[in-house]
C-alpha positions in Angstrom: -13.9 -7.8 -22.9 -11.2 -5.7 -20.8 -8.6 -8.0 -19.3 -8.0 -8.1 -15.3 -4.1 -8.8 -14.3 -3.7 -10.9 -11.7 -1.8 -11.4 -8.3 -2.4 -14.6 -7.1 -1.1 -14.9 -2.7 -1.0 -18.5 -1.8 1.9 -20.3 -0.1 0.8 -23.9 -1.3 2.5 -24.6 -4.4 0.2 -26.8 -5.9 -2.4 -24.9 -6.0 -1.0 -22.0 -6.3 -0.1 -23.7 -10.0 -3.4 -25.0 -10.4 -5.0 -21.0 -9.6 -2.6 -20.3 -12.5 -4.0 -21.8 -15.0 -7.1 -22.0 -14.0 -7.1 -18.4 -14.7 -5.2 -17.8 -17.0 -7.0 -19.7 -19.9 -10.2 -18.0 -18.3 -11.6 -15.2 -21.0 -10.6 -11.6 -19.6 -8.2 -12.3 -16.6 -4.5 -13.4 -16.9 -2.1 -13.9 -14.1 0.8 -11.5 -13.8 2.8 -12.8 -10.9 2.3 -15.3 -7.8 3.3 -14.8 -4.0 4.4 -17.5 -1.5 3.6 -15.4 1.7 1.5 -12.3 2.7 4.7 -10.0 2.4 5.7 -11.2 -1.0 2.1 -10.2 -2.3 2.7 -6.5 -0.6 6.0 -6.1 -2.6 4.6 -7.6 -5.9 1.7 -5.6 -5.7 3.6 -2.5 -5.2 5.9 -3.6 -8.2 3.1 -4.9 -10.9 -0.2 -3.0 -10.1 -2.3 -5.9 -10.7 -6.0 -4.8 -11.3 -6.5 -7.8 -8.4 -5.2 -9.8 -5.7 -6.7 -13.3 -4.9 -5.5 -13.7 -1.4 -5.2 -16.7 1.2 -6.4 -15.4 4.5 -4.3 -18.1 6.4 -0.1 -17.7 5.1 3.4 -17.9 6.9 4.0 -14.4 8.9 2.5 -11.6 7.6 -1.3 -13.0 7.1 -3.8 -12.4 4.4 -5.5 -10.1 6.4 -2.8 -7.5 6.9 -1.3 -8.3 3.6 -4.8 -6.5 2.2 -4.2 -3.7 4.8 -1.2 -2.5 3.2 -2.0 -3.4 -0.1 -4.9 -1.0 0.4 -2.9 1.6 2.5 -0.3 2.5 0.0 -1.6 5.5 -2.4 0.6 2.9 -5.3 -1.7 -0.1 -4.5 -4.7 1.5 -3.4 -6.3 0.8 -6.7 -5.8 -2.5 -6.6 -9.0 -4.5 -5.3 -8.6 -8.1 -3.4 -10.7 -10.9 -2.9 -9.9 -13.4 -0.3 -10.0 -17.1 -0.3 -9.7 -19.7 2.5 -10.6 -22.8 3.4 -12.2 -21.2 6.3 -15.9 -19.0 6.7 -15.3 -17.9 10.3 -16.7 -14.8 11.6 -13.7 -13.3 12.2 -11.5 -13.6 8.9 -15.1 -11.9 7.2 -15.0 -8.9 9.7 -11.2 -8.9 9.2 -11.2 -9.1 5.7 -14.1 -6.4 4.9 -12.5 -3.9 7.6 -9.0 -4.6 6.0 -10.6 -2.8 2.2 -11.0 -6.5 0.7 -13.6 -6.7 -2.3 -14.7 -10.0 -2.3 -14.7 -13.3 -0.1 -14.8 -16.8 -0.8 -14.5 -20.3 -0.1 -11.4 -22.9 -1.5 -14.8 -24.9 -2.5 -15.9 -22.7 -4.6 -16.4 -23.9 -8.3 -13.7 -23.0 -10.9 -16.6 -20.9 -12.9 -17.9 -19.1 -9.7 -13.9 -17.7 -8.4 -13.6 -16.6 -12.6 -16.6 -14.9 -12.4 -16.1 -13.4 -9.2 -13.1 -12.2 -10.2 -14.2 -10.5 -13.2 -16.8 -9.1 -10.7 -14.7 -7.4 -8.4 -12.4 -6.6 -11.1 -15.5 -4.5 -12.6 -15.5 -2.4 -9.9 -18.4 -4.5 -7.5 -18.4 -6.5 -3.9 -18.7 -9.8 -3.7 -19.2 -12.2 -0.5 -19.2 -16.1 -0.9 -23.1 -17.3 0.3 -23.1 -17.6 3.8 -21.4 -14.6 4.5 -24.0 -11.2 4.7 -25.7 -13.4 7.4 -22.7 -13.9 9.2 -21.0 -10.1 9.1 -24.8 -9.2 10.8 -24.5 -12.0 13.0 -20.9 -10.7 13.8 -21.8 -7.4 14.9 -25.0 -8.8 16.5 -22.2 -10.2 19.0 -19.6 -7.4 19.4 -20.1 -4.9 21.9 -21.5 -1.9 20.3 -18.7 0.8 20.0 -18.6 4.8 19.3 -19.4 5.5 15.5 -16.0 6.5 13.9 -15.4 10.7 14.1 -15.1 9.9 10.1 -18.2 7.8 9.3 -20.3 10.6 11.5 -19.6 13.2 9.8 -20.0 11.3 6.8 -23.7 10.2 7.6 -24.4 13.9 8.1 -24.4 14.5 4.6 -26.7 11.3 4.1 -29.9 12.6 2.6 -33.3 10.7 3.7 -33.6 8.4 0.4 -29.9 7.8 0.5 -30.8 6.3 4.2 -33.2 4.1 3.0 -31.2 3.1 0.6 -27.9 2.7 2.3 -30.5 0.4 5.1 -31.3 -2.0 2.7 -27.7 -2.2 0.8 -27.2 -3.6 4.9 -29.4 -6.2 4.5 -28.2 -7.6 1.1 -30.8 -6.8 -1.1 -29.3 -6.5 -5.2 -30.5 -3.0 -7.3 -33.3 -4.2 -8.2 -34.7 -5.5 -5.0 -34.0 -2.1 -3.9 -35.5 -0.5 -6.6 -39.2 -2.4 -6.0 -38.9 -2.6 -2.5 -38.6 1.9 -2.9 -40.7 1.9 -6.2 -38.2 4.1 -8.1 -35.5 3.6 -10.9 -32.8 1.0 -10.8 -30.4 4.0 -12.2 -31.3 6.0 -9.5 -30.7 3.3 -7.3 -27.1 3.6 -8.5 -27.0 7.1 -8.3 -28.0 6.6 -4.3 -25.1 3.9 -4.2 -22.3 6.0 -5.9 -24.0 9.0 -3.9 -23.3 6.8 -0.7 -19.8 5.3 -1.8 -18.1 9.3 -2.1 -19.9 10.2 1.2 -19.2 7.4 3.3 -15.5 6.6 1.6 -16.3 3.5 1.2 -14.4 0.7 -1.0 -17.0 -0.9 -2.4 -21.2 -2.2 -1.1 -19.3 -4.4 1.2 -17.4 -1.5 2.9 -20.9 0.0 2.9 -22.9 -2.8 5.3 -20.1 -2.2 7.6 -21.0 1.3 7.9 -24.6 1.2 7.8 -23.7 -1.1 11.3 -20.7 0.7 12.6 -23.0 4.2 12.1 -25.7 2.8 13.7 -28.0 2.9 10.5 -28.5 0.0 11.3 -28.9 -2.4 14.3 -28.2 -6.2 13.9 -32.0 -7.3 15.5 -33.6 -8.4 12.4 -33.3 -11.1 10.5 -31.3 -10.9 7.7 -32.3 -12.6 4.2 -30.0 -15.5 2.4 -27.7 -14.3 0.1 -26.5 -15.7 -2.9 -23.0 -15.7 -4.6 -23.3 -11.9 -6.5 -25.8 -10.5 -3.9 -23.5 -7.6 -3.4 -22.4 -8.0 -6.4 -24.5 -5.2 -8.1 -22.8 -2.1 -9.3 -22.6 0.9 -7.7 
């Protein structure tokens, strides 16, 4: 089993210590450092190059969302994956964290086993959202005023094939690879191939980023009803 290194960024020392004990007793995971502020998280990510950062949203000074943006924008740490951890599941945090480049979003009432599994899933290069997040994300797009499609995204969408567009729509609606395969009558391996192609063409980090691209690019509108999403619904690999 691969071992994923984890940097914990959390301003509460007691919670930080508890998370470290939990992670260090789990197979396949090992903490390499702790940060009490967003700025420390950015600096330690650059120094330690962890596979994962477990990032609190609300921290003094530089918050977790801005820290995530800085980590993902730095070529030295762009490959580090960030899992956001917060008490709140407010739309502004969900949207902001995913736009910043986070690959996961979990609430602090997530069970220990689910949190460890989430870290492994994200460490393997997949995306993972907490149970209510897909529905909330779609609701956020419904609430916002329509905006012009970013030029880079618009250019990427011109390269997307008809079948890839069908897959993108279903990814944006929260369907897993097996569900997409069944809906379109194709094999799961073919779905994965299409997802990998979409990631490349749309310059997306993972499936969570594809959801944003689909809505910002007008491929999907928020008028339809989203399916309920369980933990891992967006966690099927690309």
